[in-house]
Backbone as ProteinMPNN parsed JSONL, in Angstrom:
{"seq_chain_A": "XXXXXXXXXXXXXXXXXXXXXXXXXXXXXXXXXXXXXXXXXXXXXXX", "coords_chain_A": {"N_chain_A": [[75.622, 168.571, 3.925], [73.185, 170.188, 5.818], [71.787, 169.964, 8.97], [68.92, 170.96, 10.631], [67.583, 171.714, 13.792], [64.809, 172.321, 15.682], [64.479, 173.917, 18.735], [63.356, 174.363, 22.136], [63.873, 176.581, 24.779], [64.239, 176.788, 28.217], [64.889, 179.052, 30.64], [66.497, 179.617, 33.712], [66.478, 182.099, 36.002], [67.097, 183.414, 39.017], [66.818, 185.347, 42.064], [69.511, 185.377, 44.494], [68.553, 184.535, 47.07], [66.416, 182.886, 46.537], [67.41, 180.862, 45.037], [68.082, 178.052, 45.617], [65.559, 176.906, 46.181], [64.215, 177.53, 43.79], [65.771, 176.148, 41.905], [65.268, 173.511, 42.628], [62.484, 173.339, 42.085], [62.603, 173.803, 39.327], [64.013, 171.511, 38.433], [62.164, 169.505, 39.138], [60.024, 170.214, 37.466], [61.236, 169.841, 34.937], [61.705, 167.093, 35.073], [59.062, 166.095, 35.166], [58.062, 167.039, 32.674], [59.766, 165.641, 31.007], [58.839, 163.064, 31.225], [56.415, 163.105, 29.983], [54.413, 162.4, 27.118], [53.517, 163.901, 24.381], [52.146, 165.331, 21.44], [52.571, 168.089, 21.156], [54.816, 168.693, 22.594], [58.316, 169.037, 22.626], [61.098, 166.747, 22.286], [63.403, 166.068, 24.933], [66.719, 167.237, 24.929], [68.689, 167.802, 26.699], [69.659, 169.173, 29.918]], "CA_chain_A": [[74.225, 168.614, 4.311], [72.971, 170.9, 7.08], [70.608, 169.519, 9.703], [68.396, 171.955, 11.554], [66.739, 171.156, 14.839], [64.105, 173.356, 16.419], [64.542, 173.648, 20.169], [62.751, 175.306, 23.074], [64.805, 176.786, 25.89], [63.693, 177.341, 29.457], [66.026, 179.628, 31.351], [66.205, 179.863, 35.117], [67.195, 183.209, 36.61], [66.47, 183.718, 40.295], [67.673, 186.061, 43.018], [70.279, 184.439, 45.327], [67.791, 183.997, 48.201], [65.443, 181.898, 46.044], [68.094, 179.993, 44.088], [67.958, 176.625, 45.943], [64.152, 176.526, 46.004], [63.902, 177.628, 42.367], [66.437, 175.065, 41.187], [64.521, 172.281, 42.934], [61.242, 173.402, 41.308], [62.98, 173.669, 37.928], [64.338, 170.098, 38.185], [60.91, 168.748, 39.204], [59.284, 170.511, 36.235], [61.933, 169.17, 33.836], [61.451, 165.657, 35.218], [57.665, 165.848, 34.768], [57.939, 167.23, 31.229], [60.527, 164.588, 30.347], [58.036, 161.832, 31.262], [55.188, 163.279, 29.206], [54.453, 162.104, 25.685], [52.44, 164.685, 23.782], [52.624, 165.85, 20.146], [52.941, 169.507, 21.242], [56.041, 168.834, 23.374], [59.549, 168.578, 21.958], [61.901, 165.801, 23.064], [64.503, 166.685, 25.66], [68.095, 166.966, 24.514], [69.465, 167.873, 27.932], [69.46, 170.365, 30.761]], "C_chain_A": [[74.12, 169.273, 5.688], [71.684, 170.379, 7.708], [70.186, 170.604, 10.674], [67.499, 171.262, 12.562], [66.123, 172.314, 15.603], [64.117, 172.966, 17.895], [63.782, 174.716, 20.937], [63.693, 175.396, 24.265], [64.059, 177.388, 27.07], [64.886, 177.8, 30.273], [65.607, 179.949, 32.79], [67.094, 180.995, 35.612], [66.451, 183.603, 37.875], [67.395, 184.554, 41.157], [68.356, 185.055, 43.943], [69.482, 183.805, 46.469], [66.814, 182.904, 47.775], [66.094, 180.826, 45.185], [67.892, 178.506, 44.38], [66.533, 176.134, 45.718], [63.776, 176.521, 44.52], [64.548, 176.522, 41.557], [65.713, 173.738, 41.415], [63.221, 172.228, 42.116], [61.522, 173.203, 39.82], [63.251, 172.205, 37.582], [63.097, 169.217, 38.222], [60.108, 168.962, 37.92], [59.912, 169.822, 35.028], [61.665, 167.668, 33.883], [60.038, 165.304, 34.769], [57.514, 165.97, 33.255], [58.667, 166.132, 30.45], [59.732, 163.281, 30.278], [56.792, 161.906, 30.381], [55.426, 162.948, 27.738], [53.254, 162.792, 25.049], [52.967, 165.287, 22.478], [53.033, 167.325, 20.182], [54.198, 169.752, 22.071], [57.222, 168.307, 22.58], [60.256, 167.585, 22.859], [63.03, 166.543, 23.757], [65.835, 166.271, 25.09], [68.976, 166.932, 25.75], [69.086, 169.091, 28.742], [70.615, 170.502, 31.705]], "O_chain_A": [[74.877, 168.948, 6.603], [70.631, 170.354, 7.07], [71.0, 171.107, 11.449], [66.754, 170.343, 12.226], [66.832, 173.183, 16.11], [63.805, 171.83, 18.253], [63.59, 175.83, 20.451], [64.245, 174.387, 24.703], [63.338, 178.376, 26.928], [65.788, 177.014, 30.561], [64.523, 180.476, 33.042], [68.317, 180.866, 35.639], [65.313, 184.068, 37.817], [68.615, 184.487, 41.009], [67.818, 183.968, 44.154], [69.716, 182.643, 46.802], [66.428, 182.075, 48.6], [65.397, 179.961, 44.653], [67.557, 177.756, 43.462], [66.323, 175.071, 45.134], [63.095, 175.608, 44.053], [63.94, 176.008, 40.619], [65.568, 172.938, 40.49], [62.897, 171.197, 41.527], [60.769, 172.516, 39.131], [62.778, 171.711, 36.559], [62.98, 168.282, 37.431], [59.575, 168.009, 37.351], [59.199, 169.278, 34.185], [61.426, 167.045, 32.849], [59.842, 164.314, 34.064], [56.908, 165.106, 32.62], [58.236, 165.743, 29.365], [59.937, 162.481, 29.365], [56.186, 160.88, 30.071], [56.505, 163.19, 27.196], [52.121, 162.325, 25.165], [54.121, 165.71, 22.421], [53.78, 167.767, 19.309], [54.609, 170.9, 22.236], [57.137, 167.259, 21.94], [60.037, 167.582, 24.07], [63.552, 167.527, 23.234], [66.06, 165.096, 24.8], [69.903, 166.126, 25.837], [68.297, 169.93, 28.307], [70.651, 171.437, 32.504]]}, "name": "protein", "num_of_chains": 1, "seq": "XXXXXXXXXXXXXXXXXXXXXXXXXXXXXXXXXXXXXXXXXXXXXXX"}
């Protein structure tokens, strides 16, 4: 039996000078989305 799971991927690519700031913003956004419960959002598997 084959199980398929639909996933959404958010990719972070930033220039070196913006990397620390961008990573912080990315983690905040992931944390906020992880707390939300909405039928149009998929569950988080990891990041």
